[in-house]
C-alpha angles and dihedrals in degrees: 000000000000108000131065089235089065090059089052096048112140095212092050091049092048088051093052094044090053090048092050090048092053091047092046093050091063096046135064119253114304129204116195127182123221101210098194121075087217089065093050092055094046089051093055100034089056097038094240096145090062091051095058124089118264090249093064118077124186118201131187126241139199099282097117104104095203094044094060097056110105125228092250092062092050088052088051091053090048090050092053093047092052095058119104117272093011124134113194118204126191147147115280097251091059091063098079099033104127120242125186096292108348147024132232085250091058090045089055088050088052094056104276115136100238120159135186115232133180096216136018085241088066089058090050090052091052089053091054092046093049109038094169088064126082096222116199126188119211103218119199135159143078124276087299095074100024097086092059089053090047092051089051092052089051092051092049089054095045094047091039093232098175099180093063129087140160127233097208120214098152113144134191127235105223103063094055090048090055090047093055092048090051093048114118111256097009109140117183130163099199148337134248095216122226115265104198095049093046092059085070107032099027126213099296099084089061093062090097089069090065099031101047103025103027092233131135123242126192119186106215144184130244106251123093094256091047091054095042092047088047089056092045091052091051090051090050091052092050094046088051093047092243132138109193140141108248130180117224093167097064093140086074111010121073115203088230095047127224107315093193094057094041089052089052092049094050089050095055109026138049127188118271114235089233137358129185116235122197106255096001100064122214114350118191116238093356100125139049129238129180119273122249090258088066097042088118088067096040107110090198088063097043101044136047107259117191093210092193120159112238122197117226117250109277090235094056119085098184089130096057088044090054092051092049090241092127139015117247094247088056089065110097096231100040109124095001117059091001116059135136089268093048108023122181096183137036095246088071094048106050124081084230099044121124094222091052089050094053092044097045093050099040102252101151096143144016112321122272122235122241115189113226128187125197117246 
């Protein structure tokens, strides 16, 4: 298959749905976690959850890079942005992520110079055009977006742009997956592995899922046929008594990953000893920070950062949603006090957030059922 339309082919989808139904009929109920927020949105945008048998449950994981940022780190970013002479640059979905008392959008309304960029290189260009400003790029994301930040840091060093720095909040995918597997009461039968992250790190880092926990993992793409085939591959493994890491997304993901991107990451970043995740608490060596060689471009070393932990609002259950413990519609404020226009938690703000997916595609209750027959 070469074209997107082939991965949305109705006949191929019906064939896979029938195959899944046949496999599921011979197995006990299964619960699979789609790690990536992109998968969650694809599942609900295309109505895939309503086409699966009742015995198959898909739950979402911590793969939304904006959703996992705790309130305290947002407050730190606002504190930096509010200092004299500072220009804070960030991606658009970070503007409305709530901190303890405010957002970057509100900080901008109150006079802070906060600008939306499409790339960290855009922020570097602003720094070069405006040498009288201290330009800070708010870096977020998993290993997917970290290489672009690393390249920007290398460019800033090469060009000696002294008024540019990075407030680094890049995180890694494997530690939160381990934390979820170790969570009391968490019962999973397999993972639909993240597609975007895997283009960088490959499939090897997920071997611990099968080796240590005896569960299958299938890295999948984001089209309907991709996701359905990924679910079918998981069921085949379970039917055969196997627990392996398989790659459905071979047209994009190499098992060894992207060596060039991995080399750049290792040159610029190192692992933090600890980093706080929304809903998961502190996880050791789960985030990236700039190496000592790049300290001159590390915003946390250049500006006063409060570094205060902020508890999530009691009404918000983003943490439970991120762990797959509850569905968004099970949260008491979902769709009422918490909407995309008035978000209380990050899961409703981000374009990859589970709550935003459920809200935007009208999933306010348990999934409906749509009968499908193979052709």
